[in-house]
N, C-alpha and C positions, 0 to 999 in steps of 0.2 A: 386566328383571323388575319386576313390580309391587311396591310397598312392602308389606311383610308385617307383619301384626299378630301379637301374641303369641296363640297358640292351641295346642290340644293336638296332639301328634304321636302317631299310632297307626299302626303297620305291620301289614299284614294279608298273609296268604299270597297268592301269585300266583294270578290267575284268568284263564282264557282269554277271559272276557267282556271284559277290558281290550283284548285284540287285536281283538275283534269291534267294540267301540265305536270304537276307533281307526280301523278301516277305514270305518265309517259316517261319522265326522267328516271323514276325508280325502275321501270321496265328496261330502259336502255342500259342502266348501270348493271342490272342483274344479267342481262344478255352478254355483257362483256366480262364481268368479274366472277360470275357463276358462284360456285361453292365457297369462294374466298369470303364472300359476304355472309356474315352470321345473322345480321338483322339490318333493317333499313327503315327509314321513316321520313315523311314530310314533316318538318318541325317549324316552330315559330308562328308568327301571326297569320301568315298566308295559309296556314293549315287549320285555322280556327274560324269557322263560319261566324260572320257578324262583326269581326274585328276590322277596323280600318288599318291600312298598312301601306308601307312602301311596297310597290309591286316587285318584290324579290322573293323567289322561291328558294327556301333553305332546305337542303336535304342532308340528313345524317346517315352515314353508312358505317356500320360496325364490323370490324374485322378482328381476327385473332391476334394478328401482329402486322406491322407495316412491311415486313420483309418481301411479301409477294406483290405488293401494290405497284411498284414501279414498272413491272413488266406489262401493265395494262395501259400505260400512259399513251403509247402510240395509237392504239386502237381507239381509246377514248378521244384522242385528239381528232381522229377521223370523223367522230360523231359530234365534234364541236366543243369538247370539254378541254379547257386550257389549264395546264399545270405550270406554275412558276415556283421554283424551289424557294425563292425568298419569301413566299407567302406562307410556307409551312412553319409549324412550331414543333417542339418535341412531342407534343400530345396530339397533333392533328396534321393531316395532309389536306390541302385545300385546292379545289378545282372550280373553275367558273365557266359559264356558257351563256348563250342567249337562245331561248326557245320560244317561239311564238311571240317575239318581241319582248319577252320577259327575261330579266336577269336571273340566272341560276347560280346558286352557291352550293357546292358539294363539300361537306365536312366529313372526311374519313377519319374515324377515331377507333380506339380499342374498345371492344365490347366489354361491358361491365365496369369500365373505369369511369372516373368522375365526369368527364365531358359527355360521354354517351348518356349516363344516368341523368345528368342535369338537363340535357336537351329534351329527353323524353319526359321527365317528371314535370318540367315547367310547361311544356306544350299540353300535356294531359290535364294539368291543373287549370290552364286557361279554358280548355274545352268543357271541363266539368263544373267549375266554380264561377257562377255568373258575377258574383261580387268582385272577384279578382279580375275577371275579364273586363268589367266596366272600369275599374280603377286603372287598369293598365292602359285601356284605350284613352281615358281622359288624360293620363300622364303623357302619352304619346302625342296627343293633340296639343297639349301645352308646350312640350319640348319642340315640336315641329314649328310652332309659331315663334318660339324664342330663338331657335337655331335653324331658321329657314335656309340658311346658306352654309351650314356647318354640320355635315353629317357626323363627324367624329364626336363633337360635343353632344349631338342628339343621341348617339349610341351610348356614350358614357353616362348620360343622364338616366338611361333606363337600367343601368347595371345594378344599382342599389335596390331597386324594386325587385329585380329578378332574384338577387341574393336573399332579400328578406322573405320573398315568397317561398323560396326553396327551404329556408330555415323554419318557417312557421306553418307551411301548408303541405310539405312533401316529406316523404320518408325514403331516404336513399341508403342502401346498405352495400358494402363492398367487403370482400373476404380475401385474405391472403393466407398462404400456407408455407411452412418451412420446417426447419428442424434444428435442434441443438446437436451439432455435429461434434463428435469426440473421437479421440485416438489415444492409445497407450503409447507414451513416450518416456523412456527412462524409468519404466516401472510405475509411472503415474498417469492418471487420466488428464488429458489436456483437451481444451474446448476451443472450437473455432469461432472467432469473433471477426465480424467484418464492419467496415465503415462504408455506409451507403452514400449515394450522391448528395444527400442533404447534409452530410457530415456527422450523422449519428451512428454510434457503435451499437451493433446488435447481432442477431443471428441471420443466416441466409433465409430469405423468404421472398414471396412475390405474389402478385395477383393471380387468381384462378382464371385460366383461359376457358373459353366456351367448350363444354363437353368433357373437361378434365375432372378426375376425382381429386380429392384432397391429397392423397398420396402421390398421384402423378404430378400435381403442381409442385409439391415439396421436392421431389426428385429432380424435376426439370430446373427449378430455380437454383438448387444446390449445384447442379452441373453447370448452369450458365454463369453463376456468380463466382464459383470457386474452381471449376474444371474437375471436380472430384466425382468419382462414382462411389456411391455409398450404399450401405445396407440399412434400410429403413425399419425402425421398430415402431409399428403403429399401435402397440399396446400402451404406449405412453402418449397421452394427449393432454396438452395444456394450452389454454388460450386466454386472451384478454380482449376487451372491447374498449374503444375510445371514439371520441367525436372530433371531427375535423371541420373547420369553418362553420361550426354550429349546426350543420345539417347532414353531414356525411357520417353515417354510423359504420365504423370500420371494426372488423374483427380479425385477429391474427391467431392462427392455430399452429402449434409446434409439435412435431414428433421428435423421437430420438433417432440419430443416424450415426453409424460407425464406419470408419474406413481404416484399412490397414496398409494399403499401397496407394501410390499416386502423389503428385506434388501439387499443392494448391497454388493457385494464382488468381489475382483479382480480375473480374470482368472489366474490360476496357470501357470507360465512359460511364460505368454504373457503380463499380466498387473502387474506393479510393484508399483502402487499407485492409489488411487481412493478417490475423495473428492466431497462433495456436498456443494457448496459455493454460497453465494449471489453474485449478478452481479459484484460488484466492486472487490471482492476478486477473482472471477473466471477470470476476465479480466487480473488481475495481474499474475494469475497462468499459463495462457496459454503462450506458447513459441513463437508462430508465429503470425505475424500481420494479416495474412489472416483468422486465426481462431478467433482472436479478432473482426475482421470485421463481421464475420458470427454471432458471439455471440451478437453483437450490433444489427444486423438485426433481430435476433430472439427475443431479448428483446423488440425491437420496435414493432414487430408484436404482441407479447403477451400483451404488454401494451395497444396497440390500441384496441385489441379484448376485453380486460378487461374494457376499457373505454366505448366501444360501448355497452357492456352488462349492465353496470351500468346505462347508459342513457336509455336503453330500459326498465329497471326496474322502473326508475323514471316516465316514461310516461305511465305506465300501469294503 
């Protein structure tokens, strides 16, 4: 979100003009960005009939990645959409405009990731659940009276309600895919361990992009994070599930992947450490027990396959 300045907070009754302007904005964005847009939606209070709101139209635009977005800035600017780099975050590109005397906020996010999922889930909940909608409106009225000249505090005051609603009323699922990458070095199996941006040691993996298969995601993420071209073994499948922030149900699926050539190197800005280690050292390097469990399963499968191959050679 852009940095907010102190300014007046005034709620007004719902107007169907907001829905109409939202549709116009969605059409303009589609006409410029075309197939780069995976999905799009009018979100927030102005998308919910009956809710009082500040007259600001929030639009969420989901893309596969941010790489292609900058090439549209000039054409979007011609249509009145302003982009300022300082308003962006690592998870969102933000544009603003004025249409029919209404402020427009455009949030460009990655499809299937937490921001997109949360925007859609919370808006849908407001539309479908009258009790949530009424509680939210009363909270907004109270906050607007308390922080009539402080938009930042007004917005912050709504945040806990949004988080609580997402935890108790919404189900958001996200899926990542990767692989246990291995290589024979010095006659022994070694496993590739990476340190991600959050500082945790694990296996190469990442979020499934729109239209990808699980295997395609794993191959892309391994290439991006390690620069390696690998051979994927999809007969091995191991996964675990975990909860983030009390409402995001995440799952991580791992295949096996082998490489014989190439030099691994960490992806700039995403991977902060990378090691190729024998099984005992790799187990110690991993931070999470579920990853150690998966590594043990991978080692067991590879050892079994190696033993079977040796037996076949003996009986030829």
